[in-house]
Phi, psi and omega in degrees: 000152184254122185288143173303137176271323173288121174256170183306325178297316182288325179295310178308313181300313181284329179285326179290316173297316186291321180281338172278337191291163174231109005280162178295148185202146175228145178290145189285341176304338180294343177303324203266057161282190179295326182282321183288326182290316173307316179291322182288334177288333180284324183299317186297340182266353183289141181301326180294327190272081185293341195297309184291315184298315180287327177297312180306318173304309180302309175302315177303315184286324194232019180290321182289325178292323174303310189286336177286325176298319182282355187303136188203167180275346186270167172295155184243125173253126175256118179252116182244128179281128182058067186286333189056226182273357174070018188292304185287347179282350170302328176301312171294321182290324176298311178304318182296316181291339184284345174283348177066034172262159171281117191250140170233129187249126180242092173286126176252124186216139169281345177261116178292329177294320172307319176293321178300310178302314186294314179302312175301318179297308187295325179293324181288330192256336182234112178280336183244003181288138178268127186236125179237087180297141180239108177271109188202157166256099181286350183269314181270332189266161172277078188273133179241151176294111187270072180238161174299137192288347182257358172290149165278148187234140171238122177254131178255130163222095189263181173071006187065027181296325180304333178294346177293346188234162169293160183299322181294319182291319174305315180296321182292325177297315179298318180299317180297302187296323185270013192293335178258015180275152193244161175311129188099349177274164189233150172229132178246113174261128174251119182236133163292136191259152187289152180288149177253342166063019165276161177313114175092357185267179179289125185252159176299326180295330178294318180296311180303320176303329185285352181237012178211066192284167186292331184279347177086016182290321173302316180298312180296322179298316180293313185287343177293342171297331179281323175298323181292324182295310179303315180294305189267350182229020174051045181265177174224050171297132171267100193299326181292348179265012185230119180257134173298138174214135168250125179234143178272124173251107186293329187291325183253000181050047183214154167275134178260141173256133178223158173242108190267124173297116185275344184222163166280131194199156169251129174247135169268132175241091191289339173295336180259356191046056188217150170238131185246126179266145179227139169268167175291125178093350175290138188242166169246118176281118191254332189194148171244150175226100180276147175249139189242143166287161178296330175294325181288321176298320174298324176296320178308307183303319186284320185289336174276001178091025182235141172286119174300127186254303183213152175231138171243123173246145176290164193301326182274357184071021184276331192211153186215145172249138184226124185249128175231156179243145185290137183272163177291146171085000000 
């Protein structure tokens, strides 16, 4: 078994700080307990959630090209930040193995249940792939890529997960994680693209539907944060008194997820010896999902220390893969 990384002390710290803040906010890593990880896997299969479907299509078309561009005589270590169940990564792994190189895959996750799911999936699909799971918080910790120094390395940050941070923070994470990468190493980013709002183009409403699905799976995913706080910090949140909301922020070009109090209420968090008050309509901001233009995606690569090599967009310009190579020095 892979033990959970987040303990009650770290959860207590972020919950106390977040619910005392004005406005109230919680970090999105709290989503990913066992229940939350399973709910997110359901989200990725929803018809409204185009991100995973379009990224998978791009990987299916271009994985072989990615691996040909990255072709080298050395062994290859593929390191994936926030790997989840590693379902779509299989497309890249198959293309990598086709190059007849020695491949090591290192899925990095804060969620032990996601790593367990990934290991089961990979063991069923790949009989010879070397897998080294890494349980780590690459956002909050001083995380470095744990790979053999003589391997070529390819860092993956897919699923538009970089959009959960503002661009400066996303660049900082990439700079920190890739600090020991060498010239000739690669970074592959998957990014959801900004709306163009031209007739027939990607609309803000298309994006919002991906975060407010008809079946209520995203709402359950968001509300599960409160269930987790109840369980781990002995709180008494009434989940039904908080409504899931997805809002478009045009100033930052991102979707904000909120939990909105439907009544005036007080919530006791006994592990913190605290009572938190909510007004009607007051919300807890739980996640951002920033959208990028293609030019901004290439800017992320450059600012993180990579030269933009190739960009692949789906036919409608809704989603993109951005490949960069580590610069000298």
